[in-house]
C-alpha positions as CSV (number, residue, x, y, z in Angstrom):
1,M,-14.0,-62.7,-54.3
2,K,-12.5,-62.2,-50.8
3,H,-14.5,-59.2,-50.3
4,K,-17.9,-61.1,-51.2
5,I,-16.9,-63.5,-48.6
6,L,-16.2,-60.9,-46.0
7,I,-19.4,-59.4,-46.6
8,L,-21.3,-62.4,-46.5
9,L,-19.6,-63.5,-43.2
10,L,-20.4,-60.2,-41.6
11,L,-24.0,-60.5,-42.4
12,I,-24.2,-63.6,-41.2
13,F,-22.5,-62.6,-37.7
14,F,-25.2,-59.6,-37.2
15,K,-28.0,-61.9,-38.1
16,F,-26.9,-64.4,-35.4
17,G,-24.5,-62.8,-33.2
18,L,-26.3,-59.8,-31.7
19,G,-27.5,-60.2,-28.2
20,Q,-31.2,-60.9,-27.6
21,N,-33.5,-59.0,-25.5
22,L,-35.5,-61.2,-23.5
23,V,-37.4,-58.2,-21.4
24,P,-40.8,-57.1,-23.0
25,N,-40.9,-53.3,-22.8
26,P,-37.8,-52.9,-21.4
27,S,-37.6,-49.1,-21.5
28,F,-41.3,-48.8,-19.8
29,E,-42.6,-47.1,-23.0
30,N,-45.7,-49.1,-23.8
31,V,-48.2,-47.6,-21.2
32,K,-51.8,-47.5,-20.7
33,E,-52.2,-44.0,-20.1
34,C,-49.8,-41.0,-18.6
35,P,-48.6,-42.5,-15.4
36,T,-49.4,-40.8,-11.8
37,G,-46.6,-42.1,-10.0
38,V,-46.0,-44.8,-7.8
39,R,-47.7,-47.7,-9.3
40,L,-46.6,-50.2,-12.2
41,E,-50.1,-51.0,-13.1
42,N,-50.0,-48.6,-16.1
43,I,-47.1,-50.1,-17.7
44,H,-47.9,-53.2,-20.0
45,N,-45.8,-56.5,-18.6
46,W,-44.3,-55.1,-15.4
47,F,-46.2,-55.8,-12.0
48,E,-44.9,-55.4,-8.2
49,T,-44.7,-58.0,-5.8
50,C,-45.1,-55.8,-2.6
51,Y,-48.2,-54.1,-4.4
52,P,-49.9,-52.0,-2.6
53,Y,-46.9,-50.9,-0.2
54,S,-44.4,-50.0,-3.2
55,W,-41.8,-47.8,-3.7
56,V,-41.4,-48.2,-7.2
57,F,-41.9,-44.9,-9.2
58,L,-42.7,-44.3,-12.7
59,F,-41.6,-40.8,-14.2
60,S,-42.6,-39.8,-17.7
61,K,-42.5,-36.6,-19.9
62,C,-46.1,-36.6,-20.2
63,N,-46.0,-35.5,-16.2
64,V,-44.4,-32.0,-17.0
65,N,-47.7,-30.0,-17.0
66,S,-49.9,-32.2,-15.0
67,P,-51.0,-32.2,-11.5
68,Y,-48.2,-35.1,-11.3
69,S,-45.5,-32.8,-12.2
70,Y,-43.2,-34.1,-9.3
71,Y,-43.4,-37.5,-11.4
72,A,-41.9,-35.5,-14.4
73,I,-38.8,-35.7,-16.4
74,P,-36.0,-34.6,-16.2
75,K,-37.2,-32.3,-13.0
76,N,-39.0,-34.4,-10.4
77,V,-39.2,-34.8,-6.6
78,F,-36.0,-37.1,-6.3
79,G,-33.6,-34.7,-8.6
80,F,-32.9,-34.1,-12.1
81,Q,-32.4,-37.4,-14.4
82,Y,-33.2,-37.9,-18.4
83,P,-34.2,-41.2,-19.4
84,N,-31.4,-43.3,-20.9
85,T,-34.0,-44.1,-23.9
86,G,-37.6,-43.2,-24.7
87,E,-39.6,-40.8,-22.4
88,N,-40.0,-42.7,-18.9
89,Y,-38.0,-44.5,-16.3
90,I,-38.5,-46.0,-13.0
91,Y,-37.1,-45.6,-9.7
92,I,-36.7,-48.3,-7.2
93,A,-36.2,-48.2,-3.5
94,T,-33.8,-51.2,-2.9
95,Y,-33.6,-50.4,0.9
96,D,-35.8,-48.9,3.9
97,N,-35.4,-48.9,7.3
98,D,-38.0,-51.7,8.0
99,V,-35.9,-53.8,5.7
100,T,-38.8,-54.1,2.9
101,R,-37.5,-54.7,-0.4
102,F,-39.5,-53.4,-3.4
103,Y,-38.8,-54.4,-6.9
104,P,-40.5,-54.3,-10.2
105,E,-40.8,-58.0,-12.1
106,V,-41.5,-59.1,-15.5
107,K,-42.1,-62.3,-17.2
108,L,-39.4,-63.1,-19.6
109,K,-40.2,-63.8,-23.3
110,K,-38.4,-66.9,-23.0
111,S,-37.3,-69.2,-20.3
112,L,-33.5,-69.3,-19.1
113,Y,-31.5,-72.4,-19.3
114,K,-28.6,-73.8,-17.3
115,K,-24.9,-73.5,-18.9
116,I,-26.4,-71.2,-21.5
117,L,-24.5,-67.9,-22.0
118,Y,-27.2,-65.0,-22.3
């Protein structure tokens, strides 16, 4: 009987106790076509506030044998890096000499509220 109660409690914990992901397309996998570098316009849900003057680069495994191989994975113009998950990742320039900030943005799936632990 104790085992059944423990299993039931664990199932309830895993159903409601896991974190939620409020970011759509968090690993940049949902793309319109093989990315060609600097623009985020090919990534569903993501956009840039400094477009067209952006330093947000999209790197993808599909660029390995293409004219855009300098945006390939794992070896590219900035070095060597595998994505944490999937086949894409982005590079963000957070500082430049002219003090311009470039960053990607996404609309969250749900609104955030005060005094709620996420």
